[in-house]
C-alpha positions, 0 to 999 in steps of 0.5 A, spaced: 500 366 932 501 364 940 498 362 946 494 368 949 493 368 956 487 373 955 483 368 951 483 363 956 477 363 961 474 359 967 467 357 965 466 353 971 470 349 977 468 344 982 471 338 986 478 340 983 476 340 976 476 346 971 472 347 965 475 352 961 474 356 954 479 358 950 479 362 943 484 362 938 485 364 931 491 359 930 490 353 926 487 347 930 493 343 929 498 349 932 494 348 939 496 341 939 503 342 938 509 342 944 509 347 949 503 351 946 499 352 952 505 352 957 504 359 959 498 357 962 501 351 966 500 355 972 493 355 971 491 348 968 491 341 971 491 334 969 484 332 968 481 339 966 477 340 959 478 346 955 472 348 950 475 351 944 473 356 939 477 357 933 476 363 929 477 364 922 476 369 917 469 366 914 468 360 919 468 359 926 469 352 929 469 349 936 472 343 939 474 340 946 481 339 949 483 335 955 489 337 959 493 330 960 499 333 964 502 339 967 509 337 969 515 341 969 512 347 966 510 343 960 502 342 958 500 336 954 493 336 951 489 331 947 483 332 943 476 330 945 472 333 939 472 338 934 477 339 928 483 337 932 483 330 929 483 323 933 490 320 933 492 317 939 498 321 942 498 326 937 499 332 942 503 329 947 510 333 948 513 327 947 509 325 941 
């Protein structure tokens, strides 16, 4: 599957920071791949957090991603918690 903008919504906004909610049926690792969130680049800003619900056929898991950068139309996210793993740099576009 792919990023669906209808699955990204604002939970709260204050002082230039946005807390987002995103739901997906994609595997957790796919959300960390290069260019996954690029279509949301006009909305997302570095420093934003994304609360993620991963929906599967029999299980639902949650996690948290941080938006590390949005440059030249490319969005880089980093895992903070959940099923994403914690390898430093695992989700950078260059990593």
